[in-house]
The first five atom37 places (N, CA, C, CB, O) and aatype in JSON, in Angstrom:
{
  "aatype": [12, 7, 10, 0, 15, 10, 5, 9, 14, 8, 7, 0, 12, 19, 11, 1, 12, 8, 9, 18, 16, 7, 2, 2, 10, 5, 6, 16, 1, 0, 14, 0, 12, 14, 10, 0, 4, 13, 10, 7, 2, 9, 13, 0, 6, 4, 19, 2, 19, 10, 1, 3, 1, 0, 7, 0, 10, 7, 10, 11, 10, 1, 10, 10, 16, 0, 7, 4, 7, 14, 7, 7, 12, 0, 3, 15, 11, 19, 1, 15, 9, 6, 1, 1, 9, 18, 13, 7, 3, 15, 4, 5, 3, 19, 10, 7, 0, 10, 7, 15, 14, 8, 11, 19, 13, 13, 11, 15, 6, 3, 11, 19, 7, 9],
  "atom_mask": [
    [1, 1, 1, 1, 1],
    [1, 1, 1, 0, 1],
    [1, 1, 1, 1, 1],
    [1, 1, 1, 1, 1],
    [1, 1, 1, 1, 1],
    [1, 1, 1, 1, 1],
    [1, 1, 1, 1, 1],
    [1, 1, 1, 1, 1],
    [1, 1, 1, 1, 1],
    [1, 1, 1, 1, 1],
    [1, 1, 1, 0, 1],
    [1, 1, 1, 1, 1],
    [1, 1, 1, 1, 1],
    [1, 1, 1, 1, 1],
    [1, 1, 1, 1, 1],
    [1, 1, 1, 1, 1],
    [1, 1, 1, 1, 1],
    [1, 1, 1, 1, 1],
    [1, 1, 1, 1, 1],
    [1, 1, 1, 1, 1],
    [1, 1, 1, 1, 1],
    [1, 1, 1, 0, 1],
    [1, 1, 1, 1, 1],
    [1, 1, 1, 1, 1],
    [1, 1, 1, 1, 1],
    [1, 1, 1, 1, 1],
    [1, 1, 1, 1, 1],
    [1, 1, 1, 1, 1],
    [1, 1, 1, 1, 1],
    [1, 1, 1, 1, 1],
    [1, 1, 1, 1, 1],
    [1, 1, 1, 1, 1],
    [1, 1, 1, 1, 1],
    [1, 1, 1, 1, 1],
    [1, 1, 1, 1, 1],
    [1, 1, 1, 1, 1],
    [1, 1, 1, 1, 1],
    [1, 1, 1, 1, 1],
    [1, 1, 1, 1, 1],
    [1, 1, 1, 0, 1],
    [1, 1, 1, 1, 1],
    [1, 1, 1, 1, 1],
    [1, 1, 1, 1, 1],
    [1, 1, 1, 1, 1],
    [1, 1, 1, 1, 1],
    [1, 1, 1, 1, 1],
    [1, 1, 1, 1, 1],
    [1, 1, 1, 1, 1],
    [1, 1, 1, 1, 1],
    [1, 1, 1, 1, 1],
    [1, 1, 1, 1, 1],
    [1, 1, 1, 1, 1],
    [1, 1, 1, 1, 1],
    [1, 1, 1, 1, 1],
    [1, 1, 1, 0, 1],
    [1, 1, 1, 1, 1],
    [1, 1, 1, 1, 1],
    [1, 1, 1, 0, 1],
    [1, 1, 1, 1, 1],
    [1, 1, 1, 1, 1],
    [1, 1, 1, 1, 1],
    [1, 1, 1, 1, 1],
    [1, 1, 1, 1, 1],
    [1, 1, 1, 1, 1],
    [1, 1, 1, 1, 1],
    [1, 1, 1, 1, 1],
    [1, 1, 1, 0, 1],
    [1, 1, 1, 1, 1],
    [1, 1, 1, 0, 1],
    [1, 1, 1, 1, 1],
    [1, 1, 1, 0, 1],
    [1, 1, 1, 0, 1],
    [1, 1, 1, 1, 1],
    [1, 1, 1, 1, 1],
    [1, 1, 1, 1, 1],
    [1, 1, 1, 1, 1],
    [1, 1, 1, 1, 1],
    [1, 1, 1, 1, 1],
    [1, 1, 1, 1, 1],
    [1, 1, 1, 1, 1],
    [1, 1, 1, 1, 1],
    [1, 1, 1, 1, 1],
    [1, 1, 1, 1, 1],
    [1, 1, 1, 1, 1],
    [1, 1, 1, 1, 1],
    [1, 1, 1, 1, 1],
    [1, 1, 1, 1, 1],
    [1, 1, 1, 0, 1],
    [1, 1, 1, 1, 1],
    [1, 1, 1, 1, 1],
    [1, 1, 1, 1, 1],
    [1, 1, 1, 1, 1],
    [1, 1, 1, 1, 1],
    [1, 1, 1, 1, 1],
    [1, 1, 1, 1, 1],
    [1, 1, 1, 0, 1],
    [1, 1, 1, 1, 1],
    [1, 1, 1, 1, 1],
    [1, 1, 1, 0, 1],
    [1, 1, 1, 1, 1],
    [1, 1, 1, 1, 1],
    [1, 1, 1, 1, 1],
    [1, 1, 1, 1, 1],
    [1, 1, 1, 1, 1],
    [1, 1, 1, 1, 1],
    [1, 1, 1, 1, 1],
    [1, 1, 1, 1, 1],
    [1, 1, 1, 1, 1],
    [1, 1, 1, 1, 1],
    [1, 1, 1, 1, 1],
    [1, 1, 1, 1, 1],
    [1, 1, 1, 1, 1],
    [1, 1, 1, 0, 1],
    [1, 1, 1, 1, 1]
  ],
  "atom_positions": [
    [[27.6, 95.07, -55.9], [27.49, 95.82, -56.3], [26.38, 96.2, -56.69], [28.1, 95.8, -56.78], [26.2, 97.4, -56.93]],
    [[25.24, 95.15, -56.86], [23.61, 95.54, -57.05], [24.16, 95.64, -59.67], [0.0, 0.0, 0.0], [25.17, 95.55, -60.36]],
    [[22.98, 95.82, -59.85], [21.82, 96.51, -60.86], [22.78, 97.35, -61.23], [20.31, 97.27, -60.28], [23.7, 96.78, -61.82]],
    [[22.9, 98.5, -61.11], [22.86, 99.75, -61.15], [24.35, 99.97, -62.4], [22.94, 100.4, -59.4], [24.48, 100.54, -63.49]],
    [[25.53, 98.92, -61.18], [26.76, 98.6, -62.38], [26.31, 97.93, -62.75], [28.11, 98.2, -62.29], [25.65, 97.2, -62.01]],
    [[26.35, 97.68, -64.17], [25.94, 97.09, -65.26], [26.32, 97.49, -65.68], [25.11, 96.87, -65.7], [26.96, 98.38, -65.13]],
    [[26.42, 97.33, -67.42], [26.91, 98.26, -68.1], [25.6, 97.41, -69.51], [28.99, 98.32, -68.19], [25.17, 96.26, -69.48]],
    [[25.4, 98.17, -70.25], [24.59, 98.27, -71.26], [24.6, 98.77, -72.35], [23.9, 98.58, -71.01], [24.52, 100.0, -72.33]],
    [[24.64, 98.44, -73.05], [24.76, 99.54, -74.68], [23.09, 100.45, -74.52], [24.77, 98.09, -76.83], [22.1, 99.98, -73.96]],
    [[23.18, 101.56, -75.06], [22.74, 102.45, -75.72], [21.28, 101.51, -76.81], [24.2, 103.19, -76.51], [22.04, 101.17, -77.71]],
    [[20.27, 101.1, -77.13], [19.66, 100.77, -77.31], [19.58, 99.48, -76.9], [0.0, 0.0, 0.0], [18.81, 98.84, -77.61]],
    [[20.01, 98.91, -76.13], [20.15, 97.4, -76.01], [19.2, 96.96, -75.76], [20.93, 96.87, -75.21], [18.55, 97.78, -75.11]],
    [[18.43, 95.65, -75.96], [16.93, 95.43, -75.3], [17.26, 94.45, -74.49], [15.62, 94.99, -76.27], [17.92, 93.69, -75.18]],
    [[17.15, 93.87, -72.98], [16.41, 93.28, -73.13], [15.81, 91.95, -73.16], [16.43, 93.63, -73.57], [14.71, 91.96, -72.62]],
    [[16.36, 90.16, -73.86], [15.27, 89.74, -73.65], [15.42, 88.33, -72.88], [14.59, 89.76, -74.88], [14.67, 87.48, -73.38]],
    [[16.04, 87.93, -71.99], [16.01, 87.55, -71.13], [16.52, 87.36, -69.9], [15.9, 87.15, -71.42], [17.73, 87.14, -69.8]],
    [[15.75, 87.41, -68.82], [16.98, 86.88, -66.91], [16.37, 85.85, -66.52], [16.99, 88.09, -65.1], [15.31, 85.27, -66.72]],
    [[17.38, 85.74, -65.87], [17.9, 84.71, -64.62], [18.14, 85.43, -63.3], [19.38, 83.97, -64.98], [19.05, 86.2, -63.0]],
    [[17.28, 85.07, -62.71], [17.62, 86.1, -60.92], [17.85, 85.07, -59.81], [15.94, 87.21, -60.17], [16.95, 84.69, -59.06]],
    [[19.35, 84.57, -59.74], [19.73, 82.89, -58.77], [20.76, 83.17, -58.13], [20.17, 81.35, -59.63], [21.79, 83.65, -58.6]],
    [[20.52, 82.85, -56.96], [21.86, 82.19, -55.69], [22.52, 81.45, -56.07], [21.55, 81.41, -54.44], [21.98, 80.39, -56.38]],
    [[23.99, 81.55, -56.29], [25.06, 80.51, -56.34], [25.6, 80.85, -57.44], [0.0, 0.0, 0.0], [25.24, 81.94, -57.89]],
    [[26.7, 80.01, -58.25], [27.53, 80.58, -59.52], [27.36, 79.68, -60.66], [29.13, 80.71, -59.25], [27.94, 79.74, -61.75]],
    [[26.15, 78.5, -60.09], [26.18, 78.13, -61.14], [24.15, 78.09, -61.7], [27.2, 76.69, -60.99], [23.39, 77.66, -60.83]],
    [[23.45, 78.58, -63.21], [22.13, 78.13, -63.99], [21.34, 77.37, -63.39], [22.32, 77.47, -65.13], [20.24, 77.5, -62.86]],
    [[22.72, 75.77, -63.72], [22.04, 74.66, -63.42], [21.36, 73.69, -62.53], [22.42, 74.31, -63.69], [20.67, 72.67, -62.61]],
    [[22.08, 74.76, -61.32], [22.19, 74.07, -60.0], [22.14, 74.96, -58.82], [23.45, 73.32, -59.92], [22.66, 74.97, -57.71]],
    [[21.05, 75.95, -59.68], [20.84, 77.18, -58.26], [19.7, 76.3, -57.6], [20.13, 79.21, -58.74], [19.42, 75.2, -58.07]],
    [[18.92, 76.92, -56.23], [17.74, 76.33, -55.33], [17.77, 77.2, -54.73], [17.71, 75.09, -54.56], [18.7, 77.91, -54.36]],
    [[16.21, 77.21, -54.5], [15.45, 78.45, -53.71], [16.22, 78.76, -53.1], [14.31, 78.37, -52.9], [17.31, 78.21, -53.23]],
    [[16.01, 80.04, -51.88], [16.57, 81.21, -51.3], [15.6, 79.54, -49.75], [15.79, 83.61, -51.92], [14.51, 79.01, -49.96]],
    [[16.48, 79.24, -48.5], [15.63, 78.61, -47.23], [14.75, 80.35, -46.89], [17.03, 77.79, -45.5], [15.12, 81.53, -46.86]],
    [[13.16, 79.4, -46.65], [12.81, 80.2, -46.09], [12.03, 81.63, -44.89], [12.93, 79.89, -46.49], [10.85, 81.65, -44.55]],
    [[12.94, 82.51, -44.52], [12.75, 83.09, -42.99], [11.76, 82.34, -42.05], [12.19, 84.6, -43.05], [10.63, 81.88, -42.26]],
    [[12.7, 82.39, -40.72], [11.85, 81.78, -40.14], [10.56, 82.33, -39.56], [12.46, 81.3, -39.4], [9.67, 81.64, -39.07]],
    [[10.57, 84.35, -39.75], [9.16, 85.14, -39.15], [7.98, 84.53, -40.44], [9.37, 87.39, -39.17], [6.78, 84.72, -40.27]],
    [[8.57, 83.68, -41.88], [7.17, 83.81, -42.52], [6.55, 82.77, -42.01], [7.07, 83.8, -44.06], [5.32, 82.86, -42.08]],
    [[6.96, 81.82, -41.52], [5.88, 80.58, -41.44], [4.1, 81.35, -40.81], [6.71, 79.14, -39.98], [2.94, 81.48, -41.19]],
    [[5.1, 81.68, -39.54], [3.95, 82.06, -38.47], [3.25, 80.92, -38.5], [2.97, 83.34, -38.76], [2.08, 80.78, -38.86]],
    [[3.84, 80.3, -38.19], [1.99, 78.54, -37.74], [1.77, 77.65, -38.84], [0.0, 0.0, 0.0], [1.57, 76.44, -38.75]],
    [[1.85, 78.57, -40.29], [1.61, 78.1, -41.73], [2.7, 77.62, -41.72], [1.29, 79.0, -42.92], [3.73, 77.86, -41.1]],
    [[2.07, 76.12, -43.28], [2.79, 75.19, -43.69], [2.87, 75.3, -44.96], [2.45, 74.1, -43.33], [1.91, 76.05, -45.16]],
    [[3.39, 75.04, -46.13], [4.35, 75.42, -47.02], [4.46, 74.14, -47.86], [5.67, 75.91, -46.33], [4.99, 73.05, -47.65]],
    [[3.71, 74.7, -48.94], [4.36, 72.92, -49.81], [6.46, 73.13, -50.6], [2.69, 72.57, -52.12], [6.83, 74.09, -51.27]],
    [[7.0, 72.39, -50.35], [8.5, 72.87, -51.23], [9.05, 72.44, -52.21], [9.56, 72.8, -50.67], [9.91, 72.9, -52.96]],
    [[8.13, 70.96, -52.15], [7.74, 69.96, -53.44], [6.48, 69.16, -54.0], [8.47, 69.0, -53.31], [5.5, 69.19, -53.25]],
    [[6.34, 68.41, -55.24], [5.26, 68.2, -54.78], [5.51, 66.39, -56.06], [3.86, 69.79, -55.0], [5.37, 66.42, -57.28]],
    [[5.61, 66.08, -55.86], [5.34, 65.31, -57.22], [5.06, 64.61, -57.45], [5.79, 65.07, -57.86], [5.55, 63.79, -56.68]],
    [[4.18, 63.92, -58.46], [3.4, 63.13, -59.09], [3.85, 61.59, -58.57], [3.53, 63.45, -60.65], [5.03, 61.29, -58.75]],
    [[2.67, 60.24, -57.72], [2.74, 59.81, -58.29], [2.02, 58.64, -59.49], [3.25, 59.91, -57.75], [0.9, 58.78, -59.97]],
    [[3.06, 57.37, -59.83], [2.78, 57.06, -61.21], [2.87, 55.69, -61.12], [3.7, 57.68, -62.27], [3.44, 54.96, -60.31]],
    [[1.91, 55.37, -62.52], [2.27, 53.4, -62.0], [2.3, 53.36, -63.61], [0.61, 51.96, -60.85], [2.43, 54.26, -64.44]],
    [[2.06, 51.46, -63.78], [2.67, 51.72, -65.37], [1.03, 52.39, -66.12], [3.39, 49.72, -66.36], [0.91, 53.31, -66.93]],
    [[-0.17, 51.44, -65.44], [-1.34, 52.82, -65.62], [-1.45, 53.54, -65.15], [-2.39, 52.9, -65.57], [-2.44, 53.44, -64.42]],
    [[-0.77, 54.74, -65.05], [-0.62, 56.31, -64.6], [-0.63, 56.81, -63.88], [0.0, 0.0, 0.0], [0.28, 56.4, -63.17]],
    [[-1.5, 58.24, -63.05], [-1.01, 58.34, -62.1], [-1.66, 58.4, -60.86], [-0.42, 59.09, -62.3], [-2.83, 58.76, -60.69]],
    [[-0.81, 58.01, -59.91], [-1.67, 57.38, -58.84], [-2.22, 57.89, -57.32], [-0.98, 56.32, -58.58], [-2.95, 57.38, -56.47]],
    [[-1.13, 59.81, -57.49], [-1.69, 60.33, -56.36], [-0.42, 61.23, -56.27], [0.0, 0.0, 0.0], [0.4, 61.25, -57.18]],
    [[-0.3, 61.93, -55.2], [0.87, 63.12, -54.94], [1.76, 62.52, -53.64], [0.07, 64.86, -54.47], [1.43, 61.73, -52.76]],
    [[2.5, 62.94, -53.79], [4.23, 63.5, -53.57], [4.17, 64.04, -52.34], [4.92, 64.78, -54.67], [4.85, 63.21, -51.74]],
    [[3.63, 65.34, -50.98], [4.36, 66.05, -51.13], [4.88, 66.33, -50.19], [4.08, 66.76, -51.63], [4.45, 65.98, -49.09]],
    [[6.46, 67.37, -50.45], [7.29, 67.55, -48.99], [6.95, 69.34, -48.35], [9.4, 67.29, -49.41], [7.28, 70.3, -49.04]],
    [[6.45, 69.48, -47.33], [6.21, 69.69, -46.79], [6.89, 71.11, -45.48], [5.99, 68.64, -46.91], [7.17, 70.99, -44.28]],
    [[6.92, 71.88, -46.07], [8.05, 72.99, -45.22], [6.91, 73.5, -43.12], [8.23, 75.3, -46.94], [5.75, 73.92, -43.06]],
    [[7.85, 73.22, -41.9], [6.31, 74.47, -41.6], [7.68, 73.9, -39.51], [3.07, 73.37, -42.06], [8.39, 73.01, -39.04]],
    [[7.1, 75.31, -39.18], [8.32, 76.07, -38.11], [7.0, 76.68, -36.97], [9.59, 77.81, -39.14], [5.77, 76.71, -37.0]],
    [[8.04, 77.09, -36.03], [6.08, 77.46, -35.34], [5.28, 77.38, -34.51], [0.0, 0.0, 0.0], [4.75, 78.05, -33.63]],
    [[5.28, 76.0, -35.11], [3.84, 75.58, -34.97], [3.64, 75.33, -33.46], [3.48, 74.24, -35.87], [2.48, 75.24, -33.07]],
    [[4.58, 75.21, -32.64], [4.63, 74.77, -31.33], [3.59, 76.09, -30.05], [0.0, 0.0, 0.0], [3.14, 77.19, -30.36]],
    [[3.53, 75.43, -28.73], [2.67, 76.32, -27.7], [3.77, 77.37, -27.91], [2.33, 75.69, -25.9], [4.98, 77.11, -27.91]],
    [[3.0, 79.12, -28.16], [4.27, 80.39, -28.19], [4.24, 79.97, -29.17], [0.0, 0.0, 0.0], [4.53, 78.8, -28.94]],
    [[4.06, 80.07, -30.54], [4.46, 80.35, -31.65], [5.65, 79.77, -32.28], [0.0, 0.0, 0.0], [6.01, 78.68, -32.72]],
    [[6.23, 81.23, -32.1], [8.01, 80.75, -33.06], [8.86, 80.46, -31.41], [9.19, 82.81, -34.43], [10.04, 80.76, -31.26]],
    [[8.15, 79.94, -30.48], [8.64, 79.14, -29.51], [9.63, 77.77, -30.28], [7.24, 78.66, -28.61], [10.83, 77.72, -30.02]],
    [[9.19, 77.01, -30.95], [9.73, 75.47, -31.89], [11.02, 76.73, -33.26], [7.42, 74.18, -33.24], [10.55, 77.4, -34.18]],
    [[12.21, 76.67, -32.97], [11.92, 77.84, -34.16], [13.36, 77.51, -34.75], [11.61, 79.77, -33.59], [14.4, 78.17, -34.71]],
    [[12.98, 76.0, -35.45], [12.84, 74.84, -36.21], [12.33, 74.69, -37.43], [12.27, 74.14, -35.65], [11.32, 74.02, -37.17]],
    [[12.33, 74.9, -38.88], [12.3, 74.03, -39.99], [11.64, 72.87, -40.05], [13.37, 73.74, -40.27], [11.93, 72.49, -38.92]],
    [[11.02, 72.04, -40.46], [10.82, 70.0, -39.63], [10.19, 70.21, -41.5], [8.93, 69.25, -37.38], [9.31, 70.88, -42.03]],
    [[10.96, 69.49, -41.85], [10.34, 68.84, -43.36], [9.1, 67.75, -43.13], [11.71, 67.88, -44.28], [9.0, 66.74, -42.43]],
    [[8.46, 68.24, -43.78], [7.62, 66.98, -43.06], [6.68, 65.59, -44.69], [5.86, 68.21, -41.75], [6.43, 64.51, -44.16]],
    [[6.57, 65.59, -45.06], [6.32, 64.28, -46.05], [4.92, 63.42, -46.26], [7.26, 63.22, -45.57], [4.76, 62.67, -45.29]],
    [[3.89, 63.31, -47.22], [2.63, 62.98, -46.93], [1.72, 62.24, -48.51], [1.97, 64.51, -46.27], [1.39, 63.16, -49.26]],
    [[1.54, 61.62, -48.75], [0.92, 60.86, -50.01], [-0.51, 61.46, -49.46], [1.16, 58.85, -50.18], [-1.03, 61.71, -48.37]],
    [[-0.84, 61.55, -50.94], [-2.58, 61.32, -51.26], [-2.65, 60.78, -52.02], [-3.52, 62.24, -51.58], [-1.95, 60.98, -53.01]],
    [[-3.42, 59.91, -51.96], [-3.88, 59.33, -53.86], [-4.94, 59.79, -53.72], [-4.03, 57.55, -54.53], [-5.42, 60.33, -52.73]],
    [[-5.58, 59.5, -55.17], [-6.61, 60.02, -55.86], [-6.99, 58.75, -55.53], [-6.57, 60.64, -57.3], [-6.37, 57.68, -55.48]],
    [[-8.69, 59.21, -55.2], [-10.24, 58.21, -54.91], [-10.1, 58.39, -52.94], [0.0, 0.0, 0.0], [-10.81, 57.9, -52.06]],
    [[-8.65, 59.46, -52.83], [-9.33, 59.35, -51.31], [-10.26, 59.72, -50.22], [-8.82, 59.49, -50.84], [-10.72, 60.85, -50.41]],
    [[-10.8, 59.02, -48.88], [-11.94, 59.32, -49.15], [-11.44, 60.95, -47.97], [-13.32, 57.9, -48.79], [-10.29, 61.38, -47.9]],
    [[-12.6, 61.54, -47.23], [-12.58, 63.15, -47.2], [-11.61, 62.92, -45.35], [-14.83, 64.18, -47.27], [-11.04, 63.72, -44.6]],
    [[-11.82, 61.79, -45.3], [-10.81, 60.93, -43.72], [-9.81, 60.6, -44.08], [-11.26, 59.48, -42.93], [-8.93, 60.99, -43.32]],
    [[-9.3, 59.79, -45.27], [-7.94, 59.77, -45.7], [-6.99, 61.12, -45.51], [-8.01, 59.41, -47.12], [-6.0, 61.18, -44.77]],
    [[-7.37, 61.9, -46.14], [-6.61, 63.51, -47.14], [-6.61, 63.8, -45.37], [-8.01, 65.07, -48.81], [-5.74, 63.93, -44.51]],
    [[-7.44, 63.82, -45.39], [-7.38, 64.75, -43.92], [-6.49, 64.25, -42.47], [-9.04, 64.85, -43.38], [-5.89, 64.96, -41.66]],
    [[-6.72, 62.3, -42.5], [-5.73, 61.85, -41.52], [-4.01, 61.97, -41.85], [0.0, 0.0, 0.0], [-3.01, 61.7, -41.19]],
    [[-4.37, 62.74, -43.82], [-2.91, 62.66, -43.56], [-2.37, 63.99, -43.72], [-2.17, 61.68, -44.49], [-1.17, 64.07, -43.95]],
    [[-3.09, 65.08, -43.62], [-3.11, 66.71, -44.38], [-2.96, 67.63, -42.25], [-5.62, 67.17, -45.81], [-2.45, 68.5, -41.55]],
    [[-3.45, 67.0, -42.29], [-4.74, 67.83, -40.55], [-5.14, 68.25, -40.88], [0.0, 0.0, 0.0], [-4.76, 68.51, -42.02]],
    [[-6.47, 68.93, -40.4], [-7.67, 70.15, -40.39], [-7.28, 71.08, -41.24], [-7.96, 70.94, -38.99], [-6.1, 70.8, -41.43]],
    [[-7.47, 71.75, -41.7], [-7.39, 72.94, -42.12], [-7.33, 73.76, -41.0], [-8.36, 73.25, -42.96], [-8.22, 73.57, -40.17]],
    [[-6.28, 74.85, -40.7], [-6.14, 76.49, -40.6], [-7.05, 77.22, -40.44], [-5.7, 77.09, -41.56], [-7.08, 78.06, -39.54]],
    [[-7.68, 77.08, -41.02], [-8.85, 78.08, -41.52], [-9.82, 77.65, -42.31], [-8.4, 79.14, -42.24], [-9.73, 76.98, -43.34]],
    [[-11.4, 78.34, -41.4], [-12.29, 77.8, -43.42], [-12.49, 79.26, -42.85], [-14.25, 76.17, -44.05], [-12.39, 79.92, -41.82]],
    [[-12.99, 79.38, -44.91], [-13.36, 81.26, -45.13], [-14.58, 80.81, -45.69], [-12.24, 82.53, -46.38], [-14.51, 80.13, -46.71]],
    [[-15.88, 81.13, -45.11], [-17.08, 81.25, -45.89], [-17.0, 82.61, -47.62], [-18.31, 81.83, -44.43], [-16.23, 83.32, -48.26]],
    [[-17.94, 82.3, -47.57], [-18.81, 83.07, -49.35], [-19.55, 83.66, -48.82], [-19.74, 82.15, -50.67], [-20.5, 83.19, -48.2]],
    [[-19.06, 85.8, -49.07], [-21.15, 86.27, -48.17], [-21.97, 86.41, -49.09], [-21.55, 88.03, -47.22], [-23.05, 86.96, -48.84]],
    [[-21.67, 85.91, -50.48], [-22.56, 86.66, -51.87], [-22.68, 85.07, -51.61], [-21.83, 87.71, -53.67], [-21.84, 84.27, -51.2]],
    [[-23.94, 84.92, -51.97], [-24.82, 83.67, -52.29], [-26.07, 84.25, -53.4], [-25.55, 82.98, -50.66], [-27.13, 84.82, -53.13]],
    [[-25.33, 83.73, -55.1], [-26.18, 83.85, -55.84], [-26.66, 82.55, -57.0], [-25.76, 84.99, -56.32], [-27.33, 82.73, -58.02]],
    [[-26.44, 82.0, -56.8], [-27.47, 80.46, -56.86], [-28.7, 80.76, -55.25], [-25.96, 78.4, -56.48], [-29.33, 79.7, -55.32]],
    [[-28.98, 81.1, -54.67], [-30.0, 82.22, -53.67], [-31.82, 82.14, -54.67], [0.0, 0.0, 0.0], [-32.41, 83.11, -55.16]],
    [[-32.08, 81.29, -54.67], [-34.18, 81.21, -55.67], [-35.43, 81.99, -53.85], [-35.06, 77.8, -56.2], [-36.65, 82.11, -53.95]]
  ]
}
């Protein structure tokens, strides 16, 4: 029916709105991302803080990827990858866990130039 079918009394004010899939607001999950949206990119599905009694140790990342094989979308399966990065890791450790960046962007304006 859509939102146009809602009957809202004249003068009523919306204070809160929830948009979700499923039948119960407490058990909802985000819908799965279509394969066409990946385009060889990797997305974070979940990021958790790793802790012990002393405090935070690092991050646990659950990443989603699809279409990264030869031919782009030839690999039409969504894969979930879990990686852990610890605070104090070297750049090499982080690159080893996550892989090299897909692209590098350079700032075109240098305001610090003397």
